[in-house]
N, C-alpha and C positions, 0 to 999 in steps of 0.2 A: 504494499500500499504506499503510495507516495502522496505527499501533501502538496497542494498547489499554493497554500499560503505559508508565509514564514512564521506568523504567530497570530494569536487571537487573544482578546481580552475576555476572561471568563467572569461570570457573575460572582460578586462578593459584596457584602453589606457595606463595609467601611474602607477597605483598602483596594489595591489593584492586583488582581489575580490573573496570571499570564500562563498561556500554554505556548511554547515555541517548538518548532518542528525542524527536522533535518533528516537527511539520508544517513548522516553520521553524527556522532556525539559532538564533533567539532562544529559542524554546521548548525546543530541545534543551539549550541552555546553562542555562536555568532548571531543567530536570530533572537536569542534571549537578550543579548546586548542591544540590538536594534530596538526591541520592544521597550527596554528600560529607557532609552532616549526618546522613543516615541511618546512615552508618558509625559516627558518634560516639554517636548516641542514637536513640530512637524519636521521629521528628519529629512524629508525631501528638500527642505530649504537649507540644509547644512552641507556645504561643499567640503570636499576632501582636500584641504589646503595644508594641514599640519599632520605629520605622522608621528605617532608615539608607539612605544613598546610596553606591553603589560605582561607581567608574569604572575601566575597565581598557583596556589598549591592547596592540597587538602589530603586528609587521611582517606577519604572516600570520594566518590564522584559528586555527592551532594555538597560536601564541604568545599570541593573544588568549584562547583557552580556558585556557591555563596561567596567564596573568596574572589572569583572572577568579577561578579557584579559589584561587589563591595569596592574592589580596586578601581573599577570604572566610575563609581560614584565619587570616590576620593580624588581620582584624576580630574573629574569635572570641577570639584570643589577647589583643588589646588591651582588648576590652570585657567579655569573659566571657559574651557573649550567644551563645545558640544560635539558629539561624534555621530557619524552616520554610516561608516564603513568599517567592518570588522573582518579580520582574517586570522582565525586560530590556526597557527602553523603546526600545532601538534599537542596532543594530550598524551602523556606517557606515564606508565606505571613505573614508580621509582621506590627505592627503600623508604618505607614509612608512608606510602600513599601515592598521590598523583600530582603531576606538574603540567602546567599549561603555559605556553608562550604564544603571544598574539601581537599583531600589528593592528593599530586602530588609526582611523583618519577622520579629521573633523576641522573645525575652525572655531575661533573665539566667539562666544555668545554676543549677539548684537540684537538688542530689543526691537530695532527697526526692521530687521530681517527675519528673526526667529520668533514665531509666536510662542508666548509663555503659556504653558498648560499647567500641569500639576507638579509641584515639588515633591521629590522622593526623599523621605527621611532616611530610610534604611531598607536593606534586604532582610528577609526573615527565613527561618527554616520552616515556619508553619505552613502546612499543606504542600511542602516541597516533595516533588516526585520526579523520578527519571525512569522512563520505560524505554527498553531497547529491544528491537527486533531487527533481523537482518534487513538493512535498507530503510529503516524507519525508527527515528528516535523522537520521543516526545518528552519535553522537559517542562514541568509546572513549578511555578514559584509565586510567592506573594511579596508585594512591595508595600512597605508602611509609608502612607502619605500624610 
């Protein structure tokens, strides 16, 4: 089963619940990152002018997802850059867990160009799920807004 969409917003009373899709875990993580920034702005308005590198790690895949999204939030807070393009170069199993390395592209936030949507306070473990089948990965996570 292949997904035509990269992600979707699921129903939740108070926060933002997201399902992201990919044919690989790397692609699902890339689409999770895109969804994170889509909560904050229209990512179609964000040009890929600045390149950054992000590394994340976790004891398991859920902790890796949490660390990946948290690092992206911190990168936004530190640099003021919004991001719209993500390339997870690899997720590898290492002693003590998993490691991810990715390149991300975006540009500085400009209120005249980038519509402000909802601020994201934090990533949470609540309702986090990772479902893997051959050629189909679904990642679900909740953002505290």
